[in-house]
Kinemage of the C-alpha trace (Angstrom):
@kinemage 1
@onewidth
@group {chain A} dominant
@subgroup {mainchain}
@vectorlist {calphas} color= white
{ca met a 1} P -16.978 -22.434 20.389
{ca thr a 2} L -17.533 -24.892 23.118
{ca ser a 3} L -15.315 -25.714 25.721
{ca thr a 4} L -15.274 -28.259 28.841
{ca lys a 5} L -14.009 -26.787 31.928
{ca arg a 6} L -13.627 -28.932 34.832
{ca val a 7} L -13.201 -26.760 38.118
{ca met a 8} L -11.132 -29.012 40.402
{ca ser a 9} L -10.985 -26.845 43.133
{ca his a 10} L -12.156 -23.346 44.486
{ca gln a 11} L -10.581 -23.513 48.067
{ca ile a 12} L -7.793 -25.883 48.082
{ca ser a 13} L -7.583 -28.125 51.385
{ca ser a 14} L -4.811 -27.301 53.931
{ca asp a 15} L -3.457 -30.887 53.225
{ca val a 16} L -2.066 -29.818 49.842
{ca asn a 17} L -1.545 -26.139 50.670
{ca arg a 18} L 2.364 -26.992 51.246
{ca ala a 19} L 2.864 -28.717 48.052
{ca phe a 20} L 0.762 -26.032 46.177
{ca ile a 21} L 2.834 -23.110 47.714
{ca asp a 22} L 5.584 -24.706 46.415
{ca ile a 23} L 4.249 -24.794 42.998
{ca leu a 24} L 3.308 -21.052 43.071
{ca lys a 25} L 6.446 -19.768 44.483
{ca ala a 26} L 8.377 -21.968 41.774
{ca met a 27} L 6.469 -19.255 39.119
{ca pro a 28} L 8.200 -15.762 38.354
{ca leu a 29} L 5.041 -14.257 38.985
{ca phe a 30} L 4.576 -15.557 42.692
{ca glu a 31} L 8.151 -16.203 43.698
{ca gln a 32} L 8.395 -13.336 46.118
{ca leu a 33} L 5.006 -14.062 48.078
{ca ser a 34} L 5.071 -15.366 51.582
{ca asp a 35} L 3.534 -18.400 52.529
{ca glu a 36} L 0.598 -16.288 54.211
{ca gln a 37} L -0.020 -14.441 50.757
{ca cys a 38} L 0.204 -17.722 48.976
{ca val a 39} L -2.527 -19.169 51.382
{ca trp a 40} L -4.638 -16.208 50.808
{ca leu a 41} L -4.178 -16.425 47.000
{ca ile a 42} L -4.917 -20.236 47.217
{ca his a 43} L -8.309 -19.658 49.262
{ca his a 44} L -9.423 -16.731 46.692
{ca ser a 45} L -8.588 -18.405 43.098
{ca ala a 46} L -9.564 -21.738 41.565
{ca val a 47} L -7.769 -24.458 39.483
{ca val a 48} L -9.394 -25.048 36.249
{ca ala a 49} L -8.803 -27.757 33.829
{ca leu a 50} L -9.414 -27.335 30.267
{ca asp a 51} L -8.896 -29.782 27.046
{ca ala a 52} L -6.984 -29.313 24.121
{ca gly a 53} L -9.122 -26.773 21.694
{ca ala a 54} L -10.795 -25.015 24.213
{ca tyr a 55} L -10.370 -21.074 24.354
{ca val a 56} L -9.827 -19.641 28.036
{ca phe a 57} L -11.071 -16.611 26.634
{ca thr a 58} L -11.293 -14.602 23.333
{ca glu a 59} L -10.902 -11.207 22.057
{ca glu a 60} L -14.768 -11.124 21.471
{ca his a 61} L -15.572 -12.992 24.766
{ca leu a 62} L -13.274 -11.040 27.144
{ca thr a 63} L -12.512 -12.753 30.673
{ca asp a 64} L -12.727 -11.084 34.070
{ca ala a 65} L -9.676 -12.764 35.772
{ca leu a 66} L -6.008 -13.446 35.632
{ca trp a 67} L -5.070 -16.642 34.381
{ca val a 68} L -1.792 -18.368 35.291
{ca leu a 69} L -0.762 -21.567 33.447
{ca ile a 70} L 0.100 -24.491 36.139
{ca ser a 71} L 0.531 -27.203 33.478
{ca gly a 72} L 0.036 -28.012 29.948
{ca glu a 73} L 0.293 -25.477 26.920
{ca trp a 74} L -1.618 -22.461 25.518
{ca arg a 75} L -1.023 -19.791 22.691
{ca ile a 76} L -1.973 -16.376 23.351
{ca ser a 77} L -2.668 -14.331 20.193
{ca arg a 78} L -3.875 -11.211 18.702
{ca arg a 79} L -6.042 -10.563 15.505
{ca val a 80} L -4.614 -7.460 13.515
{ca gly a 81} L -6.807 -6.821 10.571
{ca asn a 82} L -7.217 -10.232 8.949
{ca gln a 83} L -4.100 -11.773 10.575
{ca glu a 84} L -3.831 -13.879 13.477
{ca ile a 85} L -0.791 -13.070 15.212
{ca thr a 86} L 0.937 -15.270 17.961
{ca leu a 87} L 2.301 -13.425 20.942
{ca val a 88} L 3.643 -16.455 22.943
{ca thr a 89} L 2.853 -20.250 22.799
{ca ser a 90} L 4.008 -21.596 26.137
{ca asn a 91} L 4.129 -24.648 28.185
{ca gln a 92} L 6.348 -22.787 30.925
{ca pro a 93} L 4.452 -22.898 34.310
{ca gly a 94} L 3.789 -19.166 35.464
{ca thr a 95} L 2.806 -17.760 32.211
{ca trp a 96} L -0.170 -15.594 32.646
{ca ala a 97} L -2.691 -13.619 30.620
{ca gly a 98} L -5.985 -12.065 31.196
{ca val a 99} L -7.348 -8.746 32.908
{ca ile a 100} L -5.059 -6.549 35.255
{ca pro a 101} L -6.965 -3.965 36.941
{ca leu a 102} L -5.961 -0.316 37.385
{ca ile a 103} L -4.645 -0.307 33.921
{ca asp a 104} L -6.506 1.104 30.953
{ca asn a 105} L -6.645 0.587 27.250
{ca leu a 106} L -5.154 -3.050 27.275
{ca glu a 107} L -5.657 -4.567 23.867
{ca pro a 108} L -7.829 -7.727 24.172
{ca val a 109} L -6.094 -11.029 23.322
{ca ser a 110} L -7.187 -14.944 22.680
{ca ala a 111} L -5.911 -17.736 24.829
{ca leu a 112} L -6.296 -21.182 23.323
{ca ile a 113} L -5.398 -24.343 24.923
{ca leu a 114} L -3.086 -26.412 22.584
{ca arg a 115} L -2.925 -29.584 25.108
{ca thr a 116} L -4.929 -30.462 28.162
{ca ser a 117} L -3.942 -27.985 31.046
{ca arg a 118} L -4.375 -26.713 34.473
{ca leu a 119} L -4.710 -23.149 35.115
{ca leu a 120} L -5.187 -20.792 37.907
{ca arg a 121} L -7.940 -18.404 37.665
{ca ile a 122} L -7.628 -15.453 39.921
{ca pro a 123} L -10.854 -13.246 39.935
{ca leu a 124} L -10.499 -9.440 39.470
{ca asp a 125} L -11.448 -8.477 42.773
{ca ala a 126} L -8.622 -10.666 43.991
{ca val a 127} L -6.152 -9.433 41.707
{ca thr a 128} L -7.101 -6.018 42.633
{ca his a 129} L -6.895 -6.733 46.576
{ca met a 130} L -3.241 -8.116 45.800
{ca leu a 131} L -2.359 -5.059 44.276
{ca thr a 132} L -3.564 -2.622 46.858
{ca asn a 133} L -2.362 -4.608 49.764
{ca gly a 134} L 1.387 -4.996 48.879
{ca phe a 135} L 1.544 -8.472 47.063
{ca pro a 136} L 4.580 -8.296 45.384
{ca ile a 137} L 3.215 -9.097 41.847
{ca ala a 138} L 2.953 -5.517 40.202
{ca thr a 139} L 6.550 -5.211 39.052
{ca his a 140} L 6.260 -8.469 37.291
{ca leu a 141} L 3.132 -7.842 36.047
{ca leu a 142} L 4.259 -4.390 34.630
{ca glu a 143} L 7.521 -5.956 33.332
{ca gly a 144} L 5.415 -8.026 31.333
{ca leu a 145} L 3.004 -5.875 29.888
{ca his a 146} L 6.052 -3.798 29.050
{ca trp a 147} L 8.024 -6.251 27.133
{ca gly a 148} L 4.740 -8.194 25.700
{ca thr a 149} L 3.820 -5.102 24.160
{ca arg a 150} L 7.150 -4.432 22.779
{ca asn a 151} L 7.473 -8.036 21.281
{ca phe a 152} L 4.015 -7.697 20.035
{ca glu a 153} L 4.898 -4.400 17.939
{ca ala a 154} L 8.150 -6.155 16.694
{ca leu a 155} L 6.212 -9.232 15.700
{ca val a 156} L 3.587 -7.156 13.572
{ca arg a 157} L 6.171 -4.823 12.552
{ca gln a 158} L 8.161 -7.980 10.843
{ca gln a 159} L 4.742 -9.198 9.732
{ca glu a 160} L 3.921 -6.050 7.719
{ca lys a 161} L 7.477 -6.131 6.117
{ca leu a 162} L 6.770 -9.590 5.041
{ca gly a 163} L 3.323 -8.670 3.812
{ca ala a 164} L 4.653 -5.436 2.225
{ca leu a 165} L 7.396 -7.750 0.461
{ca gly a 166} L 4.656 -10.213 -0.629
{ca arg a 167} L 2.487 -7.851 -2.186
{ca leu a 168} L 5.675 -6.392 -3.897
{ca ser a 169} L 6.477 -9.833 -5.064
{ca ala a 170} L 3.129 -10.472 -6.598
{ca gly a 171} L 2.997 -7.176 -8.167
{ca leu a 172} L 6.542 -8.004 -9.557
{ca ala a 173} L 5.098 -11.030 -10.751
{ca his a 174} L 2.724 -9.691 -12.305
{ca glu a 175} L 4.758 -7.155 -13.848
{ca leu a 176} L 7.581 -9.345 -15.168
{ca asn a 177} L 4.493 -11.592 -16.542
{ca asn a 178} L 3.325 -9.260 -18.977
{ca pro a 179} L 6.962 -8.609 -20.887
{ca ala a 180} L 8.038 -12.258 -20.525
{ca ser a 181} L 4.636 -13.796 -21.987
{ca ala a 182} L 5.076 -10.929 -24.896
{ca ala a 183} L 8.525 -11.879 -25.793
{ca cys a 184} L 7.675 -15.475 -25.606
{ca arg a 185} L 4.845 -15.302 -27.928
{ca ala a 186} L 6.793 -13.046 -30.220
{ca ala a 187} L 9.645 -15.317 -30.404
{ca glu a 188} L 7.336 -18.246 -31.183
{ca gln a 189} L 5.713 -15.955 -34.110
{ca leu a 190} L 8.919 -15.066 -35.320
{ca arg a 191} L 9.922 -18.575 -35.909
{ca asp a 192} L 7.042 -18.792 -38.367
{ca ala a 193} L 7.616 -15.711 -39.709
{ca ile a 194} L 11.295 -16.241 -40.621
{ca asp a 195} L 10.257 -19.579 -42.382
{ca gln a 196} L 7.730 -17.658 -44.633
{ca leu a 197} L 10.541 -15.213 -45.250
{ca gln a 198} L 12.729 -17.971 -46.572
{ca ala a 199} L 10.154 -19.762 -48.351
{ca arg a 200} L 9.195 -16.332 -50.041
{ca ser a 201} L 13.004 -15.424 -50.917
{ca leu a 202} L 13.396 -18.900 -52.450
{ca ala a 203} L 10.133 -18.074 -54.533
{ca leu a 204} L 11.337 -14.660 -55.378
{ca gly a 205} L 14.719 -16.147 -56.672
{ca gly a 206} L 12.720 -17.309 -59.834
{ca tyr a 207} L 12.054 -13.816 -61.131
{ca val a 208} L 14.933 -11.665 -62.423
{ca cys a 209} L 14.988 -8.271 -61.021
{ca thr a 210} L 17.436 -5.392 -62.230
{ca ser a 211} L 19.442 -3.608 -59.754
{ca glu a 212} L 17.418 -0.723 -59.607
{ca gln a 213} L 14.281 -2.560 -59.087
{ca gln a 214} L 16.051 -4.158 -56.193
{ca gln a 215} L 17.087 -0.959 -54.978
{ca val a 216} L 13.597 0.439 -54.671
{ca ile a 217} L 12.043 -2.664 -53.091
{ca glu a 218} L 14.664 -2.573 -50.240
{ca gln a 219} L 13.538 1.247 -49.867
{ca leu a 220} L 9.830 0.360 -49.981
{ca arg a 221} L 10.809 -2.547 -47.199
{ca cys a 222} L 12.621 -0.120 -44.875
{ca glu a 223} L 9.924 2.555 -45.209
{ca ala a 224} L 7.486 -0.508 -44.354
{ca ile a 225} L 9.486 -1.072 -41.074
{ca ala a 226} L 9.688 2.618 -40.092
{ca arg a 227} L 5.983 3.010 -40.568
{ca ala a 228} L 4.956 0.227 -38.439
{ca gln a 229} L 7.351 1.454 -35.597
{ca his a 230} L 5.503 4.601 -35.487
{ca ala a 231} L 2.171 3.769 -37.000
{ca ser a 232} L -0.797 5.458 -34.697
{ca val a 233} L -3.761 3.220 -33.384
{ca leu a 234} L -6.784 3.638 -35.352
{ca asp a 235} L -10.395 3.917 -34.226
{ca ala a 236} L -12.542 0.752 -35.453
{ca leu a 237} L -14.215 2.457 -38.043
{ca glu a 238} L -11.131 4.058 -39.828
{ca gln a 239} L -9.283 0.446 -39.369
{ca ser a 240} L -12.418 -1.279 -41.306
{ca asp a 241} L -12.278 1.386 -44.058
{ca arg a 242} L -8.564 0.989 -44.635
{ca glu a 243} L -8.795 -2.607 -44.577
{ca glu a 244} L -11.448 -2.467 -47.303
{ca ala a 245} L -9.755 -0.335 -49.316
{ca leu a 246} L -6.661 -2.392 -49.277
{ca leu a 247} L -8.265 -5.665 -49.367
{ca ser a 248} L -10.249 -4.406 -52.823
{ca trp a 249} L -6.589 -3.398 -54.252
{ca leu a 250} L -5.164 -6.860 -53.150
{ca glu a 251} L -8.000 -8.593 -54.783
{ca thr a 252} L -8.007 -6.857 -57.878
{ca his a 253} L -4.474 -7.536 -58.543
{ca ala a 254} L -5.262 -11.283 -57.604
{ca val a 255} L -2.751 -11.279 -54.683
{ca pro a 256} L -3.217 -14.699 -52.767
{ca asp a 257} L -4.213 -14.691 -49.066
{ca ser a 258} L -5.560 -11.035 -49.122
{ca trp a 259} L -7.678 -11.395 -46.194
{ca ser a 260} L -4.318 -11.710 -44.136
{ca leu a 261} L -2.206 -9.148 -45.875
{ca ala a 262} L -4.778 -6.373 -45.843
{ca pro a 263} L -5.332 -6.529 -42.015
{ca ala a 264} L -1.348 -6.252 -41.467
{ca phe a 265} L -0.488 -3.597 -43.819
{ca val a 266} L -3.113 -1.778 -42.267
{ca his a 267} L -1.841 -2.203 -38.908
{ca ala a 268} L 1.879 -1.412 -40.192
{ca gly a 269} L 0.513 2.132 -41.479
{ca leu a 270} L 0.564 1.165 -45.129
{ca asp a 271} L -1.726 2.120 -47.855
{ca val a 272} L -2.744 1.700 -51.191
{ca ala a 273} L -0.174 4.162 -52.462
{ca trp a 274} L 2.307 2.044 -51.109
{ca leu a 275} L 1.138 -1.106 -52.662
{ca gln a 276} L 1.006 0.643 -55.884
{ca arg a 277} L 4.707 1.656 -55.726
{ca val a 278} L 5.538 -1.645 -55.320
{ca ala a 279} L 3.449 -2.884 -58.321
{ca asp a 280} L 4.939 -0.252 -60.346
{ca his a 281} L 8.623 -1.887 -59.769
{ca val a 282} L 7.826 -5.577 -60.124
{ca ala a 283} L 6.189 -7.714 -62.675
{ca pro a 284} L 2.629 -8.677 -62.236
{ca val a 285} L 3.303 -12.436 -61.875
{ca ala a 286} L 5.750 -11.848 -59.047
{ca leu a 287} L 3.736 -9.337 -57.254
{ca gly a 288} L 1.851 -11.618 -55.026
{ca asp a 289} L 5.406 -13.354 -53.882
{ca met a 290} L 6.675 -9.938 -53.324
{ca leu a 291} L 3.906 -8.591 -51.135
{ca thr a 292} L 4.182 -11.883 -49.100
{ca trp a 293} L 7.750 -11.543 -48.765
{ca leu a 294} L 7.645 -7.873 -47.457
{ca his a 295} L 4.915 -8.770 -45.158
{ca ala a 296} L 7.061 -11.593 -43.791
{ca gly a 297} L 9.910 -9.213 -43.336
{ca leu a 298} L 7.964 -6.612 -41.831
{ca glu a 299} L 6.464 -9.146 -39.266
{ca thr a 300} L 9.785 -10.039 -38.586
{ca ala a 301} L 11.069 -6.905 -37.594
{ca val a 302} L 7.931 -6.090 -35.594
{ca leu a 303} L 8.271 -9.441 -33.705
{ca ala a 304} L 11.920 -8.368 -33.260
{ca gln a 305} L 11.314 -5.281 -31.606
{ca glu a 306} L 8.545 -6.814 -29.881
{ca val a 307} L 11.267 -9.052 -28.061
{ca asp a 308} L 13.436 -6.242 -27.613
{ca val a 309} L 11.046 -4.003 -25.775
{ca ser a 310} L 9.828 -6.705 -23.766
{ca thr a 311} L 13.295 -7.814 -22.645
{ca arg a 312} L 14.363 -4.378 -22.299
{ca arg a 313} L 11.283 -4.124 -19.854
{ca ile a 314} L 12.242 -7.144 -17.831
{ca phe a 315} L 15.670 -5.830 -17.564
{ca thr a 316} L 14.484 -2.356 -16.178
{ca ile a 317} L 12.187 -4.191 -13.553
{ca ile a 318} L 15.133 -6.369 -12.550
{ca asn a 319} L 17.350 -3.519 -12.275
{ca ala a 320} L 14.875 -1.362 -10.127
{ca val a 321} L 14.686 -4.336 -7.749
{ca arg a 322} L 18.441 -4.459 -7.474
{ca glu a 323} L 18.425 -0.489 -6.872
{ca tyr a 324} L 15.458 -0.878 -4.611
{ca ser a 325} L 16.961 -3.217 -2.255
{ca phe a 326} L 20.505 -1.826 -2.223
{ca met a 327} L 21.656 -5.319 -2.978
{ca asp a 328} L 25.503 -5.800 -2.670
{ca arg a 329} L 25.799 -2.145 -1.097
{ca ala a 330} L 26.718 -0.891 2.318
{ca pro a 331} L 23.871 -0.214 4.974
{ca glu a 332} L 24.817 3.544 4.786
{ca gln a 333} L 25.942 5.435 1.749
{ca glu a 334} L 25.288 8.368 -0.817
{ca val a 335} L 21.838 7.768 -1.862
{ca asp a 336} L 20.073 9.264 -4.714
{ca ile a 337} L 16.591 10.282 -3.502
{ca his a 338} L 15.053 10.464 -6.987
{ca ala a 339} L 16.489 7.179 -8.004
{ca gly a 340} L 14.846 5.695 -4.902
{ca leu a 341} L 11.664 7.396 -5.662
{ca asp a 342} L 11.577 6.138 -9.202
{ca asn a 343} L 12.627 2.680 -8.516
{ca thr a 344} L 9.587 2.619 -5.919
{ca leu a 345} L 7.181 3.732 -8.643
{ca thr a 346} L 8.584 0.846 -10.725
{ca met a 347} L 7.761 -1.519 -7.788
{ca leu a 348} L 4.419 -0.295 -7.353
{ca ser a 349} L 3.669 0.221 -11.005
{ca his a 350} L 0.845 -2.552 -11.167
{ca lys a 351} L -1.084 -0.153 -8.727
{ca leu a 352} L -0.456 2.862 -10.523
{ca gln a 353} L -1.744 1.861 -13.943
{ca arg a 354} L -4.526 4.262 -13.821
{ca val a 355} L -3.104 6.727 -11.697
{ca glu a 356} L -1.197 10.014 -13.300
{ca val a 357} L 2.096 10.371 -11.240
{ca ile a 358} L 3.412 13.445 -11.674
{ca arg a 359} L 7.341 14.242 -10.725
{ca glu a 360} L 8.162 17.466 -9.785
{ca tyr a 361} L 11.843 16.981 -8.992
{ca asp a 362} L 14.644 19.608 -8.034
{ca ser a 363} L 17.257 18.979 -10.547
{ca ala a 364} L 20.063 20.328 -7.816
{ca leu a 365} L 18.969 17.946 -5.091
{ca pro a 366} L 22.000 16.521 -3.483
{ca ser a 367} L 22.698 12.752 -2.706
{ca ile a 368} L 22.489 12.119 1.054
{ca thr a 369} L 24.228 9.721 3.699
{ca ser a 370} L 21.564 7.348 4.679
{ca ser a 371} L 20.370 4.078 4.314
{ca gly a 372} L 18.767 3.648 0.896
{ca arg a 373} L 17.117 0.257 1.599
{ca glu a 374} L 14.984 1.821 4.835
{ca leu a 375} L 14.145 5.150 2.886
{ca asn a 376} L 12.875 3.101 0.010
{ca gln a 377} L 10.543 1.477 2.665
{ca val a 378} L 9.306 5.017 3.546
{ca trp a 379} L 8.533 5.811 -0.196
{ca thr a 380} L 6.987 2.541 -0.567
{ca his a 381} L 4.602 2.996 2.564
{ca leu a 382} L 3.597 6.700 1.555
{ca ile a 383} L 2.993 6.198 -2.062
{ca asp a 384} L 1.111 2.946 -1.492
{ca asn a 385} L -1.081 5.101 0.961
{ca ala a 386} L -1.636 7.527 -1.704
{ca cys a 387} L -2.443 5.231 -4.366
{ca tyr a 388} L -4.976 3.626 -1.978
{ca ala a 389} L -6.437 6.970 -1.238
{ca val a 390} L -6.844 7.982 -4.626
{ca gly a 391} L -8.666 4.633 -5.709
{ca glu a 392} L -8.201 3.509 -9.399
{ca gln a 393} L -7.768 7.090 -10.718
{ca gly a 394} L -6.431 10.193 -9.410
{ca his a 395} L -3.335 11.984 -9.163
{ca ile a 396} L -0.012 11.493 -7.117
{ca trp a 397} L 2.662 14.402 -7.140
{ca leu a 398} L 6.188 13.559 -6.064
{ca arg a 399} L 8.039 16.731 -5.016
{ca thr a 400} L 11.380 17.444 -3.931
{ca met a 401} L 13.491 20.224 -3.174
{ca cys a 402} L 16.542 21.542 -0.732
{ca asp a 403} L 15.994 23.447 2.302
{ca his a 404} L 19.484 24.595 3.914
{ca asp a 405} L 21.123 21.326 5.362
{ca gln a 406} L 17.983 19.289 4.796
{ca ile a 407} L 16.040 17.683 1.600
{ca val a 408} L 12.520 17.517 1.650
{ca val a 409} L 10.407 14.972 -0.065
{ca glu a 410} L 6.604 15.836 -0.394
{ca ile a 411} L 4.090 13.051 -1.487
{ca ile a 412} L 0.683 14.446 -2.289
{ca asp a 413} L -2.552 12.977 -3.654
{ca asp a 414} L -6.028 14.410 -4.509
{ca gly a 415} L -7.901 11.783 -2.758
{ca pro a 416} L -10.798 12.206 -0.085
{ca gly a 417} L -8.341 13.569 2.758
{ca ile a 418} L -7.736 12.172 6.170
{ca pro a 419} L -10.415 13.530 8.804
{ca pro a 420} L -9.000 16.047 11.066
{ca glu a 421} L -9.934 14.097 14.121
{ca ile a 422} L -7.919 11.196 13.374
{ca gln a 423} L -5.002 12.992 11.786
{ca ser a 424} L -2.978 12.757 15.010
{ca arg a 425} L -3.605 8.984 15.295
{ca ile a 426} L -2.078 7.969 11.898
{ca trp a 427} L 1.363 7.374 13.297
{ca glu a 428} L -0.049 5.024 16.105
{ca pro a 429} L 0.798 1.212 15.962
{ca phe a 430} L -2.199 -0.576 14.537
{ca phe a 431} L -4.021 2.265 13.628
{ca thr a 432} L -5.460 2.428 9.833
{ca thr a 433} L -7.885 4.285 7.778
{ca lys a 434} L -8.391 1.224 5.325
{ca asp a 435} L -10.828 -1.267 5.237
{ca val a 436} L -10.736 -4.227 7.595
{ca gly a 437} L -8.267 -6.763 6.408
{ca ala a 438} L -6.507 -4.112 3.967
{ca ala a 439} L -3.947 -3.216 6.256
{ca ile a 440} L -2.602 -3.850 9.796
{ca gly a 441} L -1.719 -0.291 10.410
{ca met a 442} L 1.933 -0.538 11.094
{ca gly a 443} L 3.124 1.359 7.347
{ca leu a 444} L 3.038 4.817 8.891
{ca asp a 445} L 4.579 3.442 12.347
{ca ile a 446} L 7.431 1.938 10.315
{ca ala a 447} L 7.873 5.125 8.195
{ca tyr a 448} L 8.268 7.202 11.308
{ca arg a 449} L 10.515 5.380 12.983
{ca ile a 450} L 12.734 5.271 10.095
{ca val a 451} L 12.614 8.788 9.252
{ca val a 452} L 12.895 10.035 12.815
{ca glu a 453} L 14.659 7.418 14.790
{ca arg a 454} L 16.747 5.685 12.253
{ca his a 455} L 17.844 9.018 10.359
{ca gly a 456} L 17.088 12.204 12.479
{ca gly a 457} L 14.696 13.400 10.349
{ca his a 458} L 10.783 14.855 10.419
{ca ile a 459} L 7.760 13.567 9.041
{ca gln a 460} L 4.321 15.407 9.037
{ca val a 461} L 1.225 15.655 7.412
{ca gln a 462} L -1.483 18.173 6.461
{ca ser a 463} L -4.604 16.725 4.803
{ca gln a 464} L -8.109 18.099 3.536
{ca pro a 465} L -10.282 16.718 0.538
{ca gly a 466} L -8.442 16.945 -2.357
{ca asn a 467} L -4.967 17.652 -0.976
{ca thr a 468} L -3.167 15.248 1.298
{ca arg a 469} L 0.404 15.817 1.581
{ca phe a 470} L 3.137 14.018 3.555
{ca gln a 471} L 6.018 15.892 4.171
{ca val a 472} L 9.466 14.286 5.131
{ca arg a 473} L 12.705 16.021 5.978
{ca leu a 474} L 15.851 14.303 6.059
{ca pro a 475} L 19.316 15.783 7.095
{ca ile a 476} L 21.664 15.831 4.055
{ca thr a 477} L 24.703 14.087 6.264
{ca tyr a 478} L 23.596 12.221 9.202
{ca ser a 479} L 24.930 8.661 10.787
{ca ser a 480} L 22.633 6.278 12.587
{ca glu a 481} L 25.403 5.889 15.231
{ca thr a 482} L 25.389 9.349 16.405
């Protein structure tokens, strides 16, 4: 990081004092200073010129002064996790940033020059002198810190919500892609299966079948479809043994394409006994066409079922999104807590594939008057945290119960737990126990505000290795306007 600092003046000459005093008094920070105080400030500060791209200071290289923009433009930002959050971009003279004495725990920020600028650099000892000797700047500095902190937290909360939305969108895209791809693939294969079915139907038309034979073949076809729908998954050795047995039977009976029919029949749960029943009811010359026709019909039914399952899965996900977001619904209404938890699980299903979720719901749990959309944010943050805690495998319990005029929701995981020394800090904005870049530390702050401030409830945590329990208590009847 390189920058060019051109110090224009340290002690500004008396010839320009009047003009510079007017410049200072035009700034909100200095508008209440007397002329004498302005002169003192001028003689204890310096004007610094910086080119675009230069850093006045950074979070890693802290400043020992208060900087005030005279002209030009700069950007004040702070890194949270792996994100750079812009606090303010300003060309307004009087915008300030830097160190303020007597105030501890100020979070470091970075100040970047966007176009050639002039700034007033006030050393730490000069700022201390001004604050301890009645210079009327303290109120403005404190108000600036107050509103700056509030605006920053609001920005980060919004960033967290957008980030959460982005993560949910990515997960949903993945969840939708799987059934959509399966449906498309099955639809393409279905066309080929239907063509094969029609071709074999025409071929079979040349053979004479009695009504009894037709009835038996139809029964065998229905049986094959039923078996295919409930076929169990075989291990590799058993699959190979069954394929070999069917292939031997098919080749013995001179059935064409035996190598492709055998695996398909085994996958459908069919065996040599079933093939023999077919052979017992058709002429040997028609056996090949009959088995190929049955295979095509079987494949058609299986593919149609796959399309049905895939499209139903897509509908389930879309419906969960609609319910999760409370689309086209009033801000406050009767909310089914169990539906909200289940919809949240659907939204996070891409993260829960290897996690066992145990739902222990109180069937008598009443609906509550609340903002369902906001409560779903709470469930999302808590379940997402639990998922992160247990890693790729573990257990998460969702437990609900009613306690007098409150409903209670507990989200429990068997992860490593939260160390006792930091449990009191987890509700603080920007505090996170996740890896760097994995979170910005606003999820639990958002959950706390929604539960406590928006719904008049309570949220607490109890944690030890193997048992971390977040408990949310919500009044059954509550209005955010009360």
